ROMI-841985 format. One record per atom (N, C-alpha, C, O, CB): x, y, z. Coordinates in steps of 0.001 Angstrom, whole numbers, padded with zeros to 6 digits, always signed. Glycine has a CB too. Example, Ala and Ser with C-alpha at 12.3 -4.5 7.8 and 13.67 -1.06 7.14 Angstrom:
<rs>
+013190-005690+007800/+012300-004500+007800/+013200-003300+007800/+014236-003319+008465/+011308-004473+009046/+012850-002250+007080/+013670-001060+007140/+012900+000030+007870/+013409+001138+008039/+014084-000598+005725/
</rs>
This chain:
<rs>
-005531-000869-003814/-005163+000785-003160/-006215+001278-002396/-007305+001030-002912/-004933+002021-004321/-006283+002023-001120/-007449+002054-000699/-008570+003300-001304/-008317+003903-002347/-007188+002084+000693/-009304+003459-000825/-010356+004332-001466/-010579+005735-000992/-010977+006186+000082/-011599+003694-001339/-010371+006044-001618/-009573+007686-001462/-010668+008594-000903/-011798+008489-001380/-008980+008487-003146/-010426+009473+000066/-011727+010389+001222/-011386+011390-000314/-010399+011863-000877/-011156+011302+003652/-013245+011324-000570/-013010+012703-001338/-012844+014082-001151/-012887+014952-002021/-013734+012840-001931/-012583+014259+000480/-012477+015829+001225/-010655+015402+001078/-009951+016381+001321/-013452+016150+003421/-010042+014402+000803/-008941+014711+001102/-007894+014758-000357/-008239+014011-001273/-008611+013743+002220/-006983+015386-000506/-005871+015297-001903/-004700+015761-001543/-004570+016597-000649/-006232+016183-003254/-003906+015348-002089/-002528+016211-002204/-002299+016701-004048/-001239+016749-004672/-000976+014971-001551/-003688+017004-004532/-003778+017907-005394/-003049+019047-005514/-002999+019759-004511/-004733+018175-005377/-002460+019405-006514/-001636+020538-006635/-000141+020812-005222/+000654+021751-005244/-002928+021818-006613/-000165+020092-004544/+000883+019943-003596/+002693+019128-003961/+003000+017973-004254/+000017+019076-002518/+003383+020162-003796/+004885+019757-004022/+005053+018830-002995/+004817+018979-001797/+006011+020949-003932/+005539+017736-003660/+006383+016543-002642/+008426+016480-002712/+009077+016270-003736/+005672+014653-003415/+008808+016649-001776/+010134+016503-001900/+010707+015375-001746/+011124+015432-000590/+010672+017191-001229/+011076+014106-002290/+010894+012535-001623/+012373+012197-002193/+012773+012032-003346/+009337+011311-002325/+013057+012155-000885/+014439+011478-001227/+013891+009782-001521/+012725+009399-001418/+015742+011663+000321/+014869+009087-001839/+015213+007842-002736/+013876+007215-003569/+013406+006083-003684/+015855+006608-001700/+013500+008609-004112/+012223+008316-004633/+012408+007101-005987/+011400+006499-006358/+011535+009872-005133/+013417+006896-006484/+013900+005709-007794/+013411+004898-007880/+013379+004339-008976/+014998+005076-007926/+012740+004358-006766/+012592+003250-006761/+011804+002717-005234/+011900+003388-004207/+013916+002779-007122/+011166+001635-005291/+010878+000901-003647/+009431+001956-002997/+008514+002371-003706/+012785+001191-002269/+009553+002152-001787/+008405+002551-001112/+008466+004118-001624/+007462+004584-002163/+008456+002249+000612/+009743+005000-001441/+009737+006401-002162/+009010+006264-003213/+007948+006881-003130/+011042+006970-002597/+009216+005520-004471/+008556+005121-005960/+006734+005249-005624/+005865+005796-006303/+009131+003115-006515/+006628+004493-004284/+005412+004296-004450/+004736+005496-003837/+003901+005940-004625/+005040+003036-003950/+004795+006148-002763/+004553+007477-002201/+004530+008183-003405/+003422+008625-003709/+005591+008027-001149/+005381+008394-004115/+005156+009767-005220/+004578+009182-006597/+004617+009892-007601/+006820+010672-005642/+004096+008022-006641/+003036+007719-007731/+001368+008199-006724/+000357+008806-007077/+003209+005608-008303/+001626+007805-005905/+000384+007556-005081/+000108+009350-004636/-001069+009708-004610/+000753+006256-003515/+000883+010098-004401/+000333+011885-004740/+000540+011862-005491/+000704+013067-005679/+000694+013194-004318/+000922+011040-007132/+001077+011930-008603/-000589+011821-008614/-001248+012795-008977/+002163+011066-010288/-001318+010414-008137/-002759+010148-008830/-003660+011320-008037/-004864+011393-008285/-003442+008332-008528/-003122+012110-007208/-004020+013332-006882/-003773+014363-007751/-004627+015224-007969/-003848+013876-005513/-002497+014364-008364/-002346+015610-009537/-001013+016230-008703/-000436+017196-009203/-004011+016967-009740/-000511+015641-007373/+000790+016402-007106/+001888+016366-007938/+002119+015453-008730/+001298+016052-005991/+002896+017820-007691/+004334+017760-008101/+005195+017083-007734/+005044+017311-006534/+004860+018606-007995/+006281+016183-007784/+007164+015129-007269/+008351+015654-007517/+008580+015578-008724/+007029+013762-007841/+009251+016175-006900/+010319+015936-006951/+011289+014703-006648/+011478+014346-005485/+010481+016684-006511/+011710+014260-007397/+012612+013225-007202/+013901+013446-006775/+014541+014266-007433/+012710+012595-008217/+014629+012741-005516/+015631+012870-005450/+016228+011913-005156/+015697+011267-004252/+015818+013609-004968/+017177+011508-005556/+017931+010165-005736/+018873+010489-006342/+018984+011500-007036/+017342+009060-006392/+020084+009218-006039/+021664+009190-006784/+021351+008361-008287/+021803+008810-009340/+023066+008102-005626/+020754+007456-008253/+020582+006399-009855/+020105+007314-010940/+019152+008092-010988/+019219+004968-009794/+021069+006989-011821/+020862+007729-012744/+020920+006537-013958/+019947+006574-014711/+021877+008971-012730/+021758+005665-014199/+021671+004807-014929/+021288+003427-014327/+021429+003234-013119/+022717+004872-015546/+020681+002221-015366/+020221+001505-014731/+021350+000174-014512/+022381-000079-015136/+018950+001342-015317/+020498-000764-013016/+021489-001289-012470/+020835-002812-012709/+019657-003022-012421/+021848-000694-010952/+021463-003569-013109/+020851-005121-013101/+020123-005741-011340/+019199-006524-011123/+022486-006292-013612/+020814-005158-010597/+020749-005788-009023/+019519-004736-008625/+018511-005168-008066/+022488-005601-007853/+019707-003008-009026/+018472-002370-008308/+018060-001527-009311/+018609-000510-009735/+018719-001569-006906/+016751-002200-009739/+016424-001579-011423/+015845-000183-010857/+015913+000018-009644/+014978-002657-012630/+015312+000725-011657/+015028+001640-011817/+016141+002976-011218/+016845+002860-010215/+013821+001442-011417/+016085+004096-012019/+016470+005686-012121/+015841+006709-011824/+014648+006687-012128/+016692+006066-013152/+016413+008047-011092/+015428+008921-011655/+014288+009024-012498/+013080+009187-012329/+015880+009472-012041/+015092+008870-013500/+014393+009508-015064/+013222+008250-015086/+012148+008622-015557/+015783+009492-016888/+013268+006908-014673/+012167+006073-015193/+011051+006624-013655/+009836+006693-013841/+012728+003975-015424/+011421+006838-012771/+010730+007278-011810/+009588+008448-011917/+008469+008592-011426/+011638+007579-011028/+010607+009392-013005/+009744+010027-013550/+008752+009772-014226/+007684+010095-013706/+010121+010551-013990/+008702+009192-015444/+007878+008704-016395/+006864+008172-015888/+005724+008289-016337/+008398+007909-017176/+007247+007418-014718/+006295+006989-013264/+005207+008077-013087/+004035+008091-013465/+007307+006982-011658/+005641+008613-012681/+004996+009621-012038/+004307+010428-012860/+003273+010728-012261/+005787+010324-011330/+004332+010885-013807/+003896+011515-015120/+003024+010538-015574/+001918+011044-015762/+005034+011849-016189/+003057+008936-015923/+001831+008726-016112/+000769+008105-015059/-000109+007313-015402/+001905+008072-017104/+000963+008573-013703/+000361+008424-012821/-000444+009649-012635/-001488+009415-012025/+001101+008027-011922/-000256+011037-013018/-001390+012319-013615/-000343+013094-012549/-000879+014039-011970/-003667+012288-013237/+000850+012885-012248/+001642+014316-011386/+002187+014571-012577/+002029+014125-013713/+002918+014167-009916/+003326+015941-011737/+004236+016036-012602/+005529+015751-011791/+005661+015745-010567/+004153+017325-013310/+006736+015446-013055/+008020+015019-011804/+009320+016261-012235/+009353+016826-013328/+008844+012833-012112/+010030+016429-011436/+010970+016899-011515/+011951+016043-010728/+011940+016085-009498/+010797+018106-011247/+013119+014973-011649/+014249+014457-011812/+015520+015052-011223/+016352+015676-011882/+014323+014351-012997/+015602+014760-009727/+016681+015607-009527/+018189+014437-009219/+017938+013734-008240/+016190+016737-008100/+019623+014118-009839/+020335+013562-009095/+021413+014312-008130/+022293+015141-008363/+020793+012774-009854/+020917+013592-006825/+021431+014196-005635/+021934+013215-004681/+021219+012284-004310/+020436+015006-005004/+023062+013366-004289/+023593+012512-002895/+022794+013473-001673/+022629+014671-001442/+025716+012535-002664/+022534+012567-001250/+021670+013681+000515/+022840+013744+001202/+022860+014707+001968/+020165+012731+001938/+023939+012998+001216/+025478+013648+002004/+025885+015035+001631/+026629+015760+002292/+026910+012746+001564/+025282+015335+000436/+026385+016612-000025/+025548+017977+000314/+024700+018284-000524/+026846+016592-001972/+025699+018848+001482/+025164+019723+001603/+024540+020600+000458/+023334+020678+000220/+025843+020146+002246/+025610+021288-000255/+025603+021868-001469/+024357+021288-002750/+023627+021961-003478/+027117+021634-001889/+024503+019866-002631/+023691+019160-003727/+022256+019667-003170/+021524+020444-003783/+023911+017305-003821/+021907+018948-001576/+020901+019306-001141/+020235+020526-001569/+019328+020668-002390/+021088+019270-000086/+021087+021703-000590/+020214+022572-000998/+020240+023292-002409/+019581+024332-002407/+020247+023401-000087/+020792+023008-003504/+020660+023233-004760/+019486+022202-005178/+018840+022446-006197/+022030+023092-005481/+019280+021373-004622/+017982+020413-005246/+016840+021181-004910/+015863+021053-005648/+017772+018783-004563/+016754+022063-003807/+015420+022888-002629/+015411+024113-003655/+014453+024853-003432/+016001+023498-000456/+016205+024527-004706/+016398+025623-004806/+015853+025649-006614/+015407+026601-007255/+017956+025996-004237/+016126+024093-007091/+015879+023856-008375/+014431+023689-008513/+013909+023985-009587/+016628+022749-008853/+013410+023047-007106/+012626+022364-006912/+011482+023799-006754/+010329+023894-007175/+013025+021256-005776/+012122+024573-006166/+011260+026177-005893/+010906+026527-007212/+009742+026716-007565/+012250+027619-005180/+011972+026622-008004/+012091+027467-009478/+010900+026506-010220/+009915+026969-010796/+013993+027392-010435/+011118+025514-010119/+010220+024584-010967/+008490+024311-010445/+007562+023824-011091/+011062+023075-010938/+008519+024779-009190/+006780+024473-008541/+006760+025361-007557/+006190+024997-006529/+006314+022831-007801/+007408+026854-007593/+007316+027335-006976/+007122+027285-004899/+006472+028092-004233/+006768+027594-007806/+007590+026581-004588/+007762+026103-003603/+007521+024541-002864/+006869+023675-003447/+007300+026888-003220/+008023+024357-001759/+008088+022676-001626/+006819+022483-000383/+006787+023501+000308/+010014+021969-000973/+006137+021795-000092/+004760+021410+000890/+004907+020433+001994/+004416+020382+003122/+003586+020749+000034/+005840+019567+001249/+006228+018015+001399/+007308+017733+001397/+007863+017466+000331/+005837+017192+000572/+007866+017700+002394/+009169+016317+002570/+008981+015456+003212/+008422+015415+004308/+010439+016503+003127/+009651+014261+002302/+009087+012718+002522/+011012+011978+002871/+011712+011737+001888/+007946+011880+000485/+011433+011790+003953/+012689+011511+004558/+012636+010006+004187/+012334+009150+005019/+012841+011913+006212/+012950+009721+002871/+012865+008102+002795/+013839+006937+002488/+013801+005707+002494/+012052+007870+001940/+015019+008238+002130/+016107+007821+001775/+017178+007066+002893/+017497+007680+003912/+016575+008924+001187/+017636+005872+002658/+017793+004922+003697/+018795+004157+003631/+018258+003106+003283/+016842+004184+003838/+020114+003899+003742/+021070+002621+004038/+020992+001820+005172/+020738+002176+006323/+022361+002973+004098/+021243+000661+004730/+021037-000580+005169/+022187-001529+005477/+022703-001901+004423/+020278-001104+004306/+022795-002074+006609/+023431-002993+006794/+023279-003688+007610/+023919-003232+008557/+024236-002821+006797/+022655-004859+007979/+022514-006101+009448/+023208-006040+009770/+022776-006305+010892/+022343-007460+009611/+024844-005812+010037/+025791-006541+010361/+026325-006461+011797/+025913-005482+012421/+026667-006308+009496/+026986-007116+012319/+027161-007073+013794/+028322-006067+013925/+028417-005719+012748/+027493-008576+014488/+029409-005269+014691/+030066-005013+014875/+031970-005406+014156/+032765-004645+013605/+029476-005135+015802/+032041-006322+014374/+033277-006760+013620/+032677-006988+011816/+033388-006851+010820/+033942-008448+014484/+031541-007274+011832/+031142-006872+010026/+031104-005622+009794/+030743-005427+008633/+029675-007306+009407/+031317-004640+010380/+030596-003412+009914/+031698-002224+009918/+031583-001411+010835/+029265-003059+010935/+032741-002037+009003/+033547-001159+008873/+032991+000275+008768/+031819+000550+008509/+034253-001526+007898/+033917+001091+008986/+033709+002249+009537/+033247+003101+008229/+032728+004215+008308/+034997+002754+010350/+033447+002580+007311/+033084+003366+005926/+031643+003464+005576/+030985+004442+005219/+033739+002671+004689/+031194+001814+005822/+029656+001523+005996/+028927+002134+007032/+027777+002475+006757/+029414+000173+006206/+029423+002380+008353/+029270+003004+009173/+028628+004001+009125/+027450+004233+009398/+030024+003130+009520/+030033+005061+008496/+029527+006478+008205/+028638+006611+006980/+027874+007558+006794/+030711+007422+008007/+028852+005278+005923/+027483+005907+004511/+026144+005864+006088/+025504+006889+006321/+026887+003929+002331/+025997+004973+006701/+024380+004715+007026/+024148+005993+007909/+023061+006558+007784/+023962+003089+007972/+025120+006526+008836/+024703+007721+009360/+024498+008830+008414/+023491+009518+008584/+025574+008093+010297/+025464+009171+007237/+025543+010198+006509/+024490+010259+006263/+023896+011239+006712/+026278+010291+005596/+023527+009027+005234/+022424+008776+004154/+021006+009180+005535/+020230+010135+005479/+022512+006634+003261/+021062+008146+006605/+019890+008001+007069/+019516+009436+008731/+018630+010272+008908/+019955+006109+007447/+020739+009007+009552/+020511+010131+010296/+021108+011844+009574/+020268+012743+009547/+021273+009680+011728/+022026+012032+009234/+022586+013230+008801/+021705+013635+007783/+021097+014696+007925/+023989+013136+008357/+021508+012781+006535/+020267+013393+005433/+018966+013404+005599/+018155+013987+004880/+020198+012781+004262/+018723+012697+006642/+017174+013217+007175/+017363+014724+007682/+016559+015612+007397/+016507+012181+008622/+018189+014865+008245/+018672+016210+009200/+018852+017072+007885/+017930+017873+007737/+020359+016037+010351/+019503+017092+007218/+020151+017815+006134/+018761+018236+005318/+018445+019385+005627/+021349+016811+005215/+017944+017702+004471/+017017+017760+004082/+016211+018332+004731/+015719+019219+004035/+016775+016952+003791/+015586+018303+006189/+014614+018733+006854/+014938+020415+006675/+014086+021250+006371/+014585+018045+008363/+016528+020720+006967/+017312+022110+007289/+017063+022666+005913/+016659+023819+005759/+019110+022016+007760/+017306+021846+004912/+017130+022836+003651/+015761+023426+003342/+015480+024577+003008/+017515+022105+002372/+014817+022155+003570/+013463+022708+003194/+012720+023307+003777/+011549+023426+003415/+012776+022077+002899/+013150+023780+004711/+012496+024206+006404/+012295+026151+005898/+011534+026827+006590/+014278+023788+008331/+012756+026565+005158/+012118+028099+004702/+010944+027599+003769/+009870+028189+003889/+013358+029275+003712/+011010+026877+003125/+010323+026509+002122/+008637+026325+002542/+007692+026922+002027/+011042+025246+001612/+008583+024986+003986/+007600+024302+004684/+007131+025534+006153/+006250+025503+007013/+008382+022598+005178/+008203+026468+005836/+007768+027905+006408/+006510+028705+005971/+005494+029106+006537/+008832+028819+006119/+007106+028768+004518/+006282+029812+003565/+004604+028962+003215/+003500+029458+002991/+007407+030100+001783/+005046+027568+003298/+003733+027051+002775/+002603+026836+003830/+001411+026690+003560/+003981+025723+002083/+003270+026838+005311/+002236+027037+006426/+001630+028630+006447/+000458+028982+006584/+003009+026670+007938/+002681+029353+006287/+002048+030621+006106/+001177+030670+004873/+000327+031557+004948/+003066+031678+006044/+001155+029999+003820/-000177+030454+003059/-001544+029196+003425/-002682+029053+002977/+000266+030502+001090/-000990+028697+004116/-002293+027671+004974/-002236+026359+003795/-003229+025802+003327/-004426+028663+005068/-001025+026097+003521/-001029+024626+002561/-000685+023525+003413/-000326+022556+002743/+000129+024577+001257/-000665+023324+004662/-000914+022319+005794/+000344+021418+005578/+000302+020188+005526/-002456+021437+005686/+001813+022419+005422/+003060+021261+005172/+003143+020144+005992/+002484+019961+007015/+004438+021815+005341/+004009+019375+005490/+004285+018107+006471/+005945+018161+006444/+006572+019033+005842/+003555+016404+005808/+006537+017098+007187/+007450+016364+006858/+006835+014909+007515/+006050+014785+008455/+008863+016965+007353/+007375+014023+006811/+007397+012545+006778/+008194+011868+006805/+008756+011893+005710/+007015+012087+006068/+008900+010812+007836/+010099+010074+007929/+009766+008864+007929/+008958+008314+008677/+010895+010326+008971/+010402+008401+007059/+010303+006420+007143/+011264+006188+007786/+012363+006166+007232/+010458+005337+005722/+011115+005914+009316/+011412+005449+010288/+011171+005128+011331/+010463+006050+011737/+011813+005676+010397/+011308+004077+012493/+010372+003369+013219/+010368+003973+014757/+011078+004868+015215/+010732+001803+013131/+009493+003312+015310/+009330+004435+016933/+010393+004155+017311/+011045+003274+016749/+008151+004182+018321/+010793+004748+018232/+012169+004543+019379/+011454+003685+020456/+010497+003957+021182/+012894+006231+020221/+012311+002418+020323/+012846+001640+021480/+013604+001068+022223/+014269+000059+021989/+012692+001227+021571/+013553+001607+023047/+015729+001690+023253/+015867+000289+024544/+016028+000354+025763/+016659+004116+024455/+015686-001164+023404/+015756-002092+023994/+016941-002840+023286/+017316-002725+022119/+014514-002652+024101/+017469-003690+024360/+018758-004350+023217/+018686-005368+022637/+019788-005858+022389/+019985-004659+023674/+017777-005964+022273/+017345-006873+020823/+017128-006122+020028/+017051-006717+018953/+016161-007780+020734/+016893-004561+019861/+016787-003977+018635/+018639-003017+018188/+019064-002367+017233/+015191-002813+018870/+018958-003279+018961/+020464-002824+018602/+021467-004366+018770/+022267-004503+017844/+021055-001374+019925/+021483-005315+019671/+022673-006254+019754/+023161-006815+018310/+024376-006802+018116/+022267-007508+020704/+022367-007276+017343/+022623-007694+016207/+023127-006682+015176/+024105-007031+014515/+021575-008299+015846/+022738-005801+015009/+023454-004639+014260/+023111-003217+014693/+022172-002443+014514/+023132-004716+012774/+024474-003206+015451/+024441-001844+016779/+024456-000439+015682/+023654+000453+015961/+026372-001820+018164/+025272-000262+014566/+025622+000738+013806/+023934+001371+013193/+023439+002471+013436/+026810+000092+012592/+023346+000236+012351/+022084+000382+011802/+021290+000860+012653/+020698+001895+012348/+021571-000674+011314/+021086+000335+013766/+020132+000787+014614/+020132+002072+014668/+019339+002789+014057/+020210+000319+015781/+021302+002568+015633/+021362+003788+015704/+021475+004695+014639/+021619+005880+014942/+022129+003949+016368/+021428+004280+013071/+021250+005333+012062/+019760+005622+012036/+019374+006748+011721/+021801+004901+010618/+018973+004734+012328/+017535+004179+011841/+016864+005419+013044/+016270+006441+012702/+017117+001994+012171/+017128+005029+014383/+017072+005764+015095/+017154+007174+014905/+016290+008041+015032/+017664+005391+015684/+018679+007260+014487/+018878+009188+014161/+017726+009332+013581/+017224+010380+013988/+020238+009919+012979/+016964+008728+012729/+015742+009575+011590/+014687+009796+012500/+014029+010833+012581/+015023+008588+010088/+014534+008610+013292/+013437+009082+014376/+013781+010072+015545/+012875+010893+015692/+012932+007850+015087/+014729+010219+016338/+014933+011142+017177/+014580+012597+016574/+014174+013535+017260/+016274+010980+017617/+014836+012643+014955/+014924+013860+014101/+013221+014064+013748/+012837+015114+013235/+016044+013574+012589/+012439+013156+014018/+010964+013213+013901/+010596+013430+015585/+009514+013968+015818/+010254+011655+013100/+011348+013083+016610/+010586+013703+018041/+011022+015202+018096/+010154+016047+018315/+011148+012858+019648/+012628+015663+017862/+013274+017112+017806/+012523+017534+017172/+011972+018459+017769/+014568+017443+017323/+011859+017282+015536/+011878+018775+014871/+009812+018783+015044/+009074+019635+014551/+012852+018821+012603/+009389+017601+015854/+007693+018119+015702/+007681+018911+016787/+006672+019599+016939/+006338+016911+015809/+008411+018979+017459/+008301+020253+018744/+008902+021451+018504/+008423+022540+018819/+008989+019894+020126/+009999+021263+017923/+010596+022873+017099/+009864+023189+016424/+009653+024397+016524/+011813+023030+016198/+009002+022462+015341/+008505+023497+014459/+006889+023465+014221/+006271+023839+013224/+009258+023341+013101/+006279+022778+015708/+004913+023042+016120/+004607+024242+015929/+003528+024389+015355/+004621+022769+017365/+005248+025317+016240/+004919+026844+016288/+004693+027345+015256/+004078+028402+015120/+005787+027646+016770/+005249+026527+014181/+004779+027294+012999/+004161+026343+012059/+004764+026035+011031/+005922+028078+012299/+003262+025964+012273/+002674+024656+011954/+002650+023588+010751/+001741+023344+009957/+001632+024899+012076/+003972+023014+010868/+004161+022083+010615/+004334+020907+010848/+005228+020850+011692/+004476+022242+010383/+003871+019560+010495/+003483+018704+011057/+004589+017478+010418/+004875+017060+009296/+001945+018662+010893/+004996+017195+011791/+006159+016609+011047/+005998+014752+012352/+005731+014667+013550/+008159+018095+011232/+006296+013730+011376/+006091+012590+011596/+006907+011194+011258/+007860+011224+010479/+005129+012633+011194/+006473+009953+011898/+007263+009041+011272/+006193+007543+010641/+005168+007205+011233/+008500+008653+012516/+006510+007108+009871/+005755+006239+009209/+006965+004531+009133/+008194+004497+009076/+005293+007169+007509/+006179+003608+009158/+007165+002003+009540/+006293+000576+009210/+005430+000062+009923/+007570+001867+011571/+006551+000340+008546/+006051-001188+008491/+005578-002327+009381/+006584-002496+010070/+006853-001715+008068/+004867-003032+009716/+005075-003826+010612/+005515-004712+009935/+006450-005429+010289/+004179-004109+011391/+004951-004796+008926/+005921-006379+008010/+006937-005505+007233/+006977-004287+007064/+004740-007647+006479/+008026-006855+006669/+008681-006550+005706/+008348-006290+004191/+007595-006999+003524/+009356-007282+005821/+008964-005260+003774/+008329-004874+002343/+009304-005588+001132/+010444-006050+001175/+008308-003008+002140/+008662-005502+000426/+009140-006427-001146/+009601-005124-001563/+008742-004467-002151/+007744-007350-002424/+011016-004434-001381/+011580-003814-002326/+012738-004830-002731/+013043-005945-002307/+011981-002407-001892/+013534-003568-004235/+014661-004760-004654/+015883-004998-003439/+016574-005996-003237/+015541-004212-006240/+015852-003478-002618/+016722-003204-001552/+016769-004919-000610/+017767-005454-000128/+015974-001673-000579/+015293-005446-000606/+014825-006578+000644/+015572-007467-000375/+016700-007840-000052/+012837-007006+001169/+015104-007822-001485/+015827-008888-002013/+017085-009010-002246/+017325-010119-002725/+015451-009139-002916/+018125-008271-002103/+019339-008526-001625/+019699-009046-000269/+020774-009615-000083/+019889-007530-001772/+018822-008862+000676/+019874-009417+001588/+019348-011021+002041/+018197-011456+002072/+020050-008307+003014/+020390-011575+002310/+020024-013193+002374/+019101-013768+003136/+018710-013384+004238/+021013-013930+002747/+018614-015087+002272/+017524-015465+002951/+016373-014820+003026/+015484-015589+003395/+017799-015622+003959/+016009-013761+002841/+014969-013072+002645/+013988-013923+001943/+014508-014469+000970/+015288-011906+002004/+012575-014258+002132/+011642-014471+001311/+010634-013533+000999/+009659-013366+001731/+011170-015410+001648/+010877-012721-000378/+009967-011954-000467/+008168-012096-000487/+007253-011286-000338/+010440-011525-001385/+008249-013606-000762/+006939-014324-000679/+006449-013530+000667/+005431-012840+000607/+007062-016165-000548/+006951-013605+001484/+006261-013558+002615/+006626-012111+003560/+006944-011988+004743/+006600-014934+003339/+006404-011019+002364/+006558-009469+002413/+005075-009174+001787/+004278-009939+001243/+008021-008762+001413/+004994-007484+002128/+003855-006977+001703/+004232-006012+000883/+005394-005641+001054/+003007-006573+002658/+003513-005377-000119/+003800-004756-001377/+004202-003181-000587/+003918-003092+000608/+002306-004829-002638/+004712-002243-001128/+005122-000979-001215/+004016+000076-001186/+004053+001258-000845/+005878-000881-002347/+002788-000873-001747/+001628+000209-001658/+000640+000608-000348/-000185+001451+000005/+000698-000226-002668/+001432-000798+000184/+000950-000404+002078/+001233+000896+002700/+000413+001593+003298/+001816-001369+003248/+002741+001208+002459/+003347+002300+002979/+002542+003449+002141/+001679+004025+002804/+005007+002247+002809/+002690+003862+000806/+002258+004697+000065/+000949+004996+000475/+000751+006163+000810/+002393+004342-001139/-000119+004101+000531/-001253+004429+001044/-001246+004900+002208/-001455+006102+002372/-001984+003589+001017/-001019+004107+003206/-000686+004805+004977/-000367+006537+004706/-000998+007521+005092/+001228+003883+005924/+000874+006423+003886/+001659+007942+003797/+000461+008743+003450/-000138+009517+004197/+003019+008150+002507/+000181+008444+002172/-001118+009418+001798/-001996+009821+003059/-002289+011012+003160/-002184+008608+000710/-002535+008745+004236/-003515+009439+004550/-002766+010089+005900/-003306+010797+006750/-004904+008573+004673/-001450+009674+005860/-000914+010890+007233/-000693+012080+006378/-001436+012921+006885/+000828+010494+008261/-000088+012637+005358/+000340+013566+004828/-000804+014318+004220/-000613+015445+003764/+001298+013182+004048/-002195+013651+004186/-003536+014275+003971/-004407+014578+005331/-005556+015017+005283/-004359+013293+003034/-003644+014261+006662/-004165+014990+007618/-003677+016465+007905/-002932+017226+007288/-004025+014247+008660/-004376+016569+009064/-003993+018196+009565/-002618+018320+010283/-002197+017576+011169/-005162+018811+010737/-002091+019236+009817/-000305+019488+010211/-000140+019698+011863/+000946+019710+012444/+000426+021200+009346/-001646+019887+012592/-001388+019983+013900/-001168+018770+014725/-000748+018621+015873/-002332+020650+014392/-001718+017649+013480/-000919+016123+014185/+000221+016025+013962/+000697+016044+012826/-001321+014737+013737/+000885+015899+015047/+002251+016123+014875/+003313+015262+016076/+003006+015226+017268/+002381+017778+014953/+004519+014634+015549/+005478+014232+017006/+005086+012484+016871/+005615+011788+017738/+004718+015207+018976/+004157+011725+015795/+003428+010482+016024/+004286+010195+015284/+004899+010890+014474/+001975+010130+015810/+004429+008286+015747/+005828+007488+014882/+004212+006624+014662/+003630+006242+015678/+007829+006508+015966/+003553+006361+013192/+002450+005894+013062/+003215+004158+012159/+004293+003879+011635/+001295+007205+012153/+002178+003559+012364/+002449+002248+011773/+001494+001612+010764/+000297+001487+011019/+002566+001360+012813/+002142+001139+009402/+001196+001382+008103/-000125+000503+008343/-000948+000540+007428/+002005+000863+006564/-000404-000228+009389/-001442-001333+009101/-002576-000391+010064/-003764-000399+009743/-000957-003242+009717/-002223+000201+010948/-002751+000534+011874/-003390+002008+011246/-004483+002470+011572/-001788+000464+013069/-002438+002623+010270/-003268+004083+010452/-004134+003377+009054/-004799+004373+008771/-002157+006061+010232/-004408+002685+008372/-004924+002134+007302/-006411+001420+007971/-007405+001437+007246/-003754+001079+006594/-006504+000850+009257/-007372+000461+010024/-008271+001699+010770/-009488+001740+010948/-006656-000404+010886/-007276+002646+011124/-008011+003555+011457/-008850+004262+010647/-009884+004792+011054/-007408+004199+011943/-008407+004302+009373/-009618+004673+007913/-010490+003670+007193/-010984+003852+006080/-008825+005192+006576/-010653+002404+008074/-011835+001481+008042/-010749+000389+006794/-011273-000611+006302/-013745+002427+007361/-009593+000684+006512/-009047-000566+005804/-008609-001794+006462/-007511-002031+006965/-007988-000222+005119/-009601-002507+006380/-008990-003799+007414/-008585-005121+007100/-007941-005891+007812/-009894-004175+008338/-009159-005353+005631/-008520-006121+004634/-007788-006114+003897/-008101-005406+002941/-008887-006409+004136/-006340-006849+003778/-005161-006402+003741/-004023-007052+002968/-002813-006844+002880/-004891-006304+004880/-005096-008137+002311/-004764-009515+001444/-003991-008795-000056/-003179-009287-000840/-006560-010586+001003/-004886-006966-000010/-004454-006738-001542/-003083-006049-001708/-002611-005458-002679/-005543-005799-002314/-002435-006366-000127/-001391-005645-000177/+000111-006831-000193/+001298-006505-000183/-001568-004562+001156/-000474-008214-000219/+000510-009383+000279/+001001-009549-001197/+000308-009376-002199/-000250-010947+001120/+002353-009925-001154/+003016-010294-002441/+002434-011507-003303/+002233-011686-004504/+004431-010619-002112/+002149-012705-001444/+001711-013677-002103/+000191-013797-001158/-000004-014093+000021/+002866-014990-002159/-000894-013354-002466/-002024-013278-002168/-002405-014171-000700/-001761-015217-000784/-002681-013652-003397/-003039-014161+000338/-003532-015302+001317/-002880-015859+001999/-003122-016949+002517/-004028-016218+000911/-001663-015011+002153/-000425-015063+003348/-001058-013954+004699/-001442-012816+004969/+001434-014277+002516/-000693-015881+005437/-001455-015219+007166/-000384-014343+008225/-000579-013420+009016/-001993-016865+008377/+001236-015373+007687/+002617-015077+008759/+003641-014492+007497/+004119-015146+006571/+003432-016880+009755/+003797-013068+007788/+004557-012259+007387/+006007-012081+008157/+006145-012213+009373/+003799-011214+007347/+006905-011806+007366/+008090-011903+008014/+008173-009973+008935/+008411-008790+008691/+009498-012397+006548/+007815-010816+009914/+008100-008929+010917/+009069-007865+010600/+010038-008404+010064/+008708-009050+012547/+009195-006907+010671/+009939-005877+010416/+010718-005560+011390/+010497-006306+012343/+009310-004927+010074/+011460-004866+011586/+012504-004459+012805/+011541-003564+014074/+010350-003271+013965/+013951-003255+012039/+012137-003358+014859/+011532-002105+015852/+010427-001854+015672/+009928-000778+015343/+012062-000826+015796/+009897-002943+015895/+008174-003183+016081/+007984-003942+017375/+008037-005158+017188/+007396-004187+014751/+007796-003619+018523/+007553-003837+019820/+006042-004853+019771/+005527-005244+020818/+007459-002263+020630/
</rs>
């Protein structure tokens, strides 16, 4: 983990993180917890699965072990009422929300013939619509955070917008849904700037070794980086001034800007030089 700046911290901040039961979402939660943050774990998984380890309850235990306070909430972010109820529970538990991390995402790297509408609707419901819904539901609390001088942020795990055919042609439905998240960043950054709310996206340059990645046929996770590279980069973004808004950050570029050049600590296989590149990075 990169060395923390003594003048930057998420101590006492409340983060509402979707998809936080495992992977990148959990890594971001634990990094914030190390500062003493309050983490609202928003995800669907309440029972252990052999294919996808981790539940909202095991995530809460890890957050608390890392030094933070946790609130585990079983929520399907496609459900409007459930999301608004989760926000209300977060406010009741911690007094407000300072940071929203839109991490939850559904993926299917399939072409049109192999993507039934049920899968199309799932990806758009979780990715684009879920990001929009969670942002809407948290907005009133983020405005209060701004009024209190608490530097509110929205961080969405989505790629830079690159309208190139090759990013669509093999998986049009997924690309549309993922870029929908990025369009939320683009629009909300402009819309919320007057409120003092920073809105940015963060995306990895290389594939990240998560349980979901391991389920994709043919992927060698030994050629991936650990989720920690994303959590460290997210920490730097979330501790910057909220006036920095509308950016599409790439993980290693964020770290390099803060003097973290040696990235071998993040390699699943130490010494790896050629990683699997992630999608959407030109």
